[in-house]
Backbone as CSV, one residue per row, in Angstrom:
resi,resn,N_x,N_y,N_z,CA_x,CA_y,CA_z,C_x,C_y,C_z
1,SER,-27.468,-2.376,-10.246,-28.321,-1.337,-10.788,-28.154,-0.036,-10.029
2,GLY,-27.346,-0.033,-8.953,-27.089,1.181,-8.213,-28.141,1.521,-7.176
3,GLU,-29.171,0.695,-7.036,-30.211,0.959,-6.048,-29.827,0.354,-4.701
4,ASP,-30.233,1.040,-3.635,-30.027,0.489,-2.299,-31.042,-0.617,-2.054
5,LEU,-30.639,-1.593,-1.273,-31.507,-2.722,-0.969,-31.444,-2.980,0.527
6,LEU,-32.592,-3.003,1.176,-32.662,-3.296,2.600,-32.656,-4.807,2.788
7,VAL,-31.715,-5.286,3.592,-31.566,-6.715,3.859,-31.781,-6.944,5.350
8,ALA,-32.486,-8.017,5.698,-32.718,-8.331,7.109,-32.496,-9.810,7.364
9,TRP,-31.941,-10.099,8.524,-31.796,-11.462,9.000,-32.565,-11.556,10.302
10,ALA,-33.214,-12.666,10.512,-33.990,-12.857,11.737,-33.712,-14.237,12.303
11,ALA,-33.710,-14.315,13.616,-33.614,-15.593,14.317,-34.805,-15.654,15.258
12,ALA,-35.587,-16.700,15.138,-36.815,-16.809,15.922,-36.626,-17.735,17.108
13,LYS,-37.263,-17.374,18.207,-37.305,-18.260,19.364,-38.507,-19.174,19.200
14,GLY,-38.363,-20.386,19.657,-39.490,-21.308,19.612,-39.577,-22.068,18.307
15,GLU,-40.452,-23.023,18.307,-40.670,-23.865,17.134,-42.142,-23.838,16.782
16,PRO,-42.522,-23.878,15.580,-41.627,-23.771,14.427,-41.292,-22.312,14.147
17,ALA,-40.132,-22.089,13.572,-39.727,-20.733,13.195,-40.595,-20.272,12.030
18,PRO,-40.927,-18.988,11.978,-41.727,-18.502,10.850,-40.921,-18.566,9.558
19,THR,-41.603,-18.721,8.464,-40.927,-18.687,7.171,-40.627,-17.236,6.820
20,ALA,-39.724,-17.032,5.880,-39.416,-15.678,5.422,-40.664,-15.032,4.829
21,ALA,-41.470,-15.810,4.114,-42.694,-15.272,3.506,-43.689,-14.829,4.576
22,ALA,-43.839,-15.613,5.639,-44.758,-15.250,6.719,-44.271,-14.004,7.448
23,LEU,-42.978,-13.923,7.674,-42.417,-12.750,8.343,-42.566,-11.506,7.472
24,ARG,-42.329,-11.648,6.170,-42.489,-10.522,5.243,-43.938,-10.030,5.255
25,SER,-44.883,-10.953,5.234,-46.294,-10.593,5.268,-46.620,-9.825,6.548
26,TRP,-46.101,-10.296,7.670,-46.315,-9.636,8.956,-45.752,-8.216,8.926
27,LEU,-44.543,-8.067,8.378,-43.920,-6.742,8.285,-44.707,-5.819,7.357
28,GLU,-45.184,-6.353,6.236,-45.935,-5.538,5.272,-47.227,-4.991,5.870
29,GLU,-47.806,-5.717,6.831,-49.025,-5.247,7.494,-48.747,-4.115,8.478
30,ARG,-47.491,-3.977,8.910,-47.172,-3.050,9.986,-46.237,-1.907,9.600
31,LEU,-45.548,-2.041,8.492,-44.551,-1.037,8.112,-44.886,-0.401,6.775
32,PRO,-44.417,0.832,6.563,-44.558,1.413,5.234,-43.692,0.621,4.244
33,PRO,-44.075,0.608,2.977,-43.360,-0.213,1.986,-41.845,0.011,1.943
34,TYR,-41.397,1.242,2.138,-39.957,1.498,2.038,-39.170,0.871,3.196
35,MET,-39.844,0.460,4.248,-39.171,-0.141,5.401,-39.180,-1.671,5.379
36,VAL,-39.897,-2.266,4.442,-39.949,-3.729,4.345,-38.704,-4.200,3.593
37,PRO,-37.926,-5.105,4.174,-36.695,-5.554,3.521,-36.950,-6.193,2.158
38,GLY,-36.047,-5.924,1.225,-36.111,-6.560,-0.084,-35.631,-7.994,-0.019
39,VAL,-34.731,-8.258,0.914,-34.211,-9.606,1.140,-34.375,-9.900,2.623
40,LEU,-34.956,-11.047,2.916,-35.209,-11.435,4.301,-34.845,-12.898,4.465
41,GLU,-34.003,-13.189,5.440,-33.573,-14.570,5.673,-33.789,-14.923,7.140
42,VAL,-34.460,-16.033,7.390,-34.676,-16.521,8.751,-33.608,-17.571,9.044
43,LEU,-32.859,-17.361,10.118,-31.772,-18.256,10.503,-32.106,-18.959,11.816
44,PRO,-31.491,-20.114,12.074,-31.700,-20.774,13.365,-31.159,-19.927,14.520
45,ALA,-30.077,-19.190,14.264,-29.475,-18.295,15.255,-28.620,-17.280,14.510
46,LEU,-28.468,-16.105,15.086,-27.588,-15.107,14.490,-26.153,-15.430,14.891
47,PRO,-25.202,-15.312,13.956,-23.807,-15.585,14.315,-23.286,-14.494,15.248
48,VAL,-22.452,-14.889,16.191,-21.865,-13.921,17.118,-20.347,-14.011,17.060
49,ASN,-19.700,-12.889,17.389,-18.240,-12.861,17.412,-17.737,-13.234,18.805
50,ALA,-16.441,-13.134,19.021,-15.839,-13.533,20.295,-16.349,-12.700,21.468
51,GLN,-16.819,-11.487,21.192,-17.335,-10.619,22.251,-18.827,-10.850,22.512
52,GLY,-19.439,-11.768,21.770,-20.847,-12.074,21.957,-21.791,-11.142,21.218
53,LYS,-21.248,-10.282,20.358,-22.078,-9.373,19.562,-22.397,-10.022,18.216
54,VAL,-23.468,-9.559,17.581,-23.841,-10.101,16.273,-22.690,-9.870,15.298
55,ASP,-22.279,-10.928,14.617,-21.174,-10.871,13.659,-21.718,-10.420,12.304
56,ARG,-21.681,-9.125,12.074,-22.233,-8.554,10.839,-21.490,-9.032,9.605
57,ARG,-20.191,-9.207,9.717,-19.422,-9.684,8.554,-19.867,-11.083,8.144
58,ALA,-20.104,-11.937,9.117,-20.567,-13.297,8.808,-21.931,-13.252,8.133
59,LEU,-22.793,-12.336,8.569,-24.107,-12.205,7.940,-23.971,-11.714,6.504
60,GLU,-23.119,-10.731,6.288,-22.945,-10.169,4.948,-22.397,-11.193,3.968
61,GLN,-21.652,-12.171,4.459,-21.059,-13.187,3.586,-22.048,-14.285,3.223
62,ARG,-23.211,-14.295,3.836,-24.218,-15.323,3.547,-24.797,-15.120,2.178
């Protein structure tokens, strides 16, 4: 549709990890609507590349 979409990935420490819905609700209470991601995925860990940095390409392919 040509619209930009904010996407976020999160990795939580501790158990149990929050659900995407719980995290979205938390963000909606604290951020203006335009800053709340349209797509939010909670992962066990963020993928990293050989240099130990977040592997953005791996995230984009999810």
